[in-house]
C-alpha positions, 0 to 999 in steps of 0.5 A: 236885696231880699228885704227890698224885694219883699217890700216891693212885692207888697209884703205878701210874705212877712211884715205886711199886716193888712196890706200883705193880705190884700196884695196876696188876694189880688195876686190870687185873682190874677192867677185864677184869671190867667189860669182860667184863660190858659186851660179854658176853665171859668175864672172863679174865686171863692164862688164868685166869677172873676170879670174885667172889673176885678182884674182892673182892681187887682192890677191897680193893687199890684202895680200902683206901688211898684210903678210909683217907686220906679218912677220916683226913683228915676226922677231922683236919679236925675234930680240934683237935690236928690243926688246931693243927698246921697252919701254913696255913689253908684249902685249902693246909692241907687239901692238907697233911693230905691229902698227909701221910696219902696219903704215909703210906698209899702212899709214904714218909710225908713231909709238907709243911713247913707241917704239924707231923706230929710230934704224938700225933694224926699219930703215932697215926693215921699209924701206922694209915694205914701199917698199913691202906694197906700191909698190907691191899692186900699181903695181898689181892694174895697172897690173889688170887694164891693163888686164881688159882694154884689155877685151871686154865689156860683156853686163849684162845677166841673169847670171850676178851677180848684184853688185849694190844691197844691198845683194852684199854690205853685201857680200862684207862686210862679205868677208872683215871681214872674210879675215881680221879676218883670217889674223890678228886676231891671232896678234890682240888677242895677242896684243891689245885684251890681253892688253884691257882685262888686263886693265879691270882686273886692272893689 
């Protein structure tokens, strides 16, 4: 579950060369915006005002791959061809499919040995996962960078939320965990978590 969770969060901790950095920046912009709304401070990041366009682009970066993975996993669970490719039933089978699509959308496209991913279903929907999970966030980040580059630099003031302090780092971590938990916890609870609990019971 841990490697799978790290992939689903956009590889913001380990392994995400390039994609992990821009996903973390998107999380930082959302954290700045939400904290600014909560405490009444101007949402600014690196001297640029964070407005609606930057928020939409950040949301696209964070949710596109995750929503793609969840929808395609759901389709796989009701498709006869996809289910026939699973060697393991139950929770482990769901973990295999979830990992395969997560890896296709965010990582190197690997799959568990128990899943035969070289069938028409996974080839077609895997290519869709790769296209949406990789290109949509990259384009959204470039659009956000262009929008921020056009804005004038705003010097820090008393109303600016400091983003280089420990409280903001803790808040950013909390935002990442909340977004990740709300997006992926139901799928993880039916796959890897159930699988671990059944393993502990010796079933």
